Each structure stands twice: as C-alpha cells, then as structure tokens.
C-alpha positions as CSV (number, residue, x, y, z in Angstrom):
1,M,0.0,0.0,0.0
2,A,1.4,3.4,-1.0
3,A,0.7,6.9,0.1
4,V,-1.9,8.7,-2.0
5,S,-2.2,12.3,-2.9
6,T,-3.7,14.5,-5.7
7,A,-0.4,13.9,-7.6
8,N,-1.0,10.1,-8.0
9,A,-4.8,9.6,-7.4
10,E,-7.4,9.1,-10.2
11,H,-8.4,12.5,-11.4
12,Y,-11.7,13.6,-13.1
13,H,-13.4,16.8,-14.2
14,W,-16.9,17.7,-13.3
15,G,-19.3,20.6,-13.6
16,Q,-18.0,24.0,-14.5
17,S,-14.2,23.3,-14.7
18,C,-14.1,21.6,-11.3
19,D,-11.6,18.8,-10.4
20,G,-11.9,15.8,-8.3
21,W,-9.3,13.2,-7.1
22,H,-10.4,9.7,-5.8
23,L,-8.1,9.4,-2.8
24,L,-10.0,6.3,-1.7
25,A,-12.6,4.6,-4.0
26,G,-14.2,1.8,-2.1
27,D,-17.8,0.6,-2.4
28,D,-18.3,1.1,1.4
29,L,-16.2,4.4,1.7
30,S,-15.2,7.1,-0.7
31,V,-12.7,9.9,0.0
32,I,-12.5,12.6,-2.7
33,E,-10.6,15.9,-2.7
34,E,-12.3,18.5,-4.9
35,R,-11.4,21.9,-6.3
36,M,-14.0,24.5,-7.4
37,P,-13.0,27.7,-9.2
38,P,-14.7,31.0,-8.4
39,G,-18.3,31.2,-9.5
40,S,-18.7,27.4,-9.9
41,V,-21.7,25.5,-8.6
42,E,-22.8,21.9,-8.6
43,Q,-26.2,20.6,-9.5
44,R,-28.5,20.4,-6.4
45,H,-29.1,16.7,-5.6
46,R,-29.5,14.1,-2.9
47,H,-28.3,10.5,-2.3
48,A,-30.6,7.7,-1.5
49,R,-28.0,5.7,0.4
50,A,-24.8,7.7,0.9
51,R,-24.3,10.1,3.7
52,Q,-21.5,12.6,3.3
53,F,-19.1,14.9,5.2
54,F,-17.8,18.0,3.4
55,Y,-14.6,19.5,5.0
56,V,-13.0,22.7,3.6
57,L,-9.2,22.6,3.2
58,E,-8.8,26.0,1.5
59,G,-11.1,28.9,0.7
60,E,-14.7,29.3,1.5
61,A,-17.7,27.2,0.3
62,M,-21.4,27.8,0.4
63,M,-23.3,24.7,1.2
64,E,-27.1,24.7,0.9
65,L,-28.5,21.8,2.8
66,E,-32.3,21.3,2.8
67,G,-32.9,25.0,2.2
68,V,-30.4,26.3,4.8
69,V,-27.3,27.9,3.5
70,H,-24.0,27.3,5.4
71,R,-20.8,29.3,4.8
72,L,-17.9,27.0,5.4
73,H,-14.4,28.3,6.0
74,R,-11.1,26.5,6.0
75,G,-11.1,23.9,8.8
76,E,-14.9,23.6,8.9
77,G,-17.2,20.8,7.7
78,L,-20.8,19.8,7.4
79,H,-22.5,16.4,7.6
80,V,-25.1,15.7,4.8
81,P,-27.4,12.8,5.9
82,S,-28.6,10.4,3.2
83,G,-31.7,11.7,1.5
84,S,-30.9,15.3,2.1
85,A,-31.0,17.8,-0.8
86,H,-27.8,19.7,-1.0
87,Q,-25.6,21.9,-3.3
88,V,-22.1,23.3,-2.9
89,R,-21.0,26.5,-4.7
90,N,-18.1,28.8,-4.7
91,E,-19.2,32.5,-4.5
92,S,-15.7,33.7,-3.6
93,A,-13.0,35.2,-5.8
94,A,-10.6,32.3,-5.1
95,D,-10.5,28.5,-5.6
96,V,-12.1,26.4,-2.8
97,R,-10.7,22.9,-2.0
98,F,-12.5,20.5,0.1
99,M,-12.8,16.8,1.0
100,V,-16.0,14.8,0.5
101,I,-16.2,11.6,2.5
102,S,-19.1,9.3,1.5
103,A,-20.3,6.1,3.1
104,P,-21.2,4.1,1.1
105,K,-19.8,5.6,-2.1
106,S,-22.0,8.3,-3.6
107,H,-21.1,7.7,-7.3
108,G,-24.1,6.1,-8.9
109,D,-26.4,7.2,-6.1
110,R,-27.2,10.7,-7.2
111,I,-30.8,11.9,-7.6
112,P,-31.5,15.4,-9.0
113,A,-33.3,17.7,-6.5
114,P,-34.6,20.8,-8.3
115,L,-34.5,24.0,-6.4
116,E,-37.9,24.5,-4.7
117,A,-38.2,27.4,-2.2
118,V,-34.7,27.7,-1.0
119,Q,-33.8,30.9,0.9
120,P,-30.4,32.5,0.2
C-alpha cells in the first residue's frame, strides 16, 4: 500500500471546470478531494444511500442543505445525511478545495433535487 495524494490519485473533471481526485474509492467508503474555481456550482441533488461529510481545506464554500445555506471556511465541515438535498457552490474570488467523505460511495447514487423554495 502506497501513500496517496492528488499527484497520483485518479483525477476527473466535473461541472464547471471543477476537479476531483479519488483518494479512496471503495464501495463502502469514498474519500475525494475536490477543487471548485470561483463562480462554480454543482447541481442540487440528494443521495438515496450515501451520507457525506464535506470538509473545507482551503477557501470558502457555500453549502445549501435542505434550504439552509451554510458558509464553510477552511477547517470547517458539514454532515449531509442520506436523502438530504444539497448543493455546494463557490461564490468567492478564489478556488475552494474540500474533502468529500461518503459512506457508502456516492457515485451512482445521485438523484437530482430541483430547487424549490430555498432561501439565500
């Protein structure tokens, strides 16, 4: 077993010029580091099985969770229970880097959750 980092992990692109690195890609547990450039936003969605923990490594992320917007700074995180609609976005002028830990893995478990009456 070797040490893993963004230099040697499986890389993928998503959304609006965002990056992700699979640091651990197990069926029961997934650990991903992601980078979102300024102004980027992911599609609002939920997971039927996976629960997640988002943890900000650098920058500031806005996380909408079931209609409540949370401003997460470096060193802060938020638990997203399974079934909860959520959306992360970067409204700042700098990149945001964060970890997404999912149990079980969230890939293949994504259900679109259109914006209803979310308050900013």
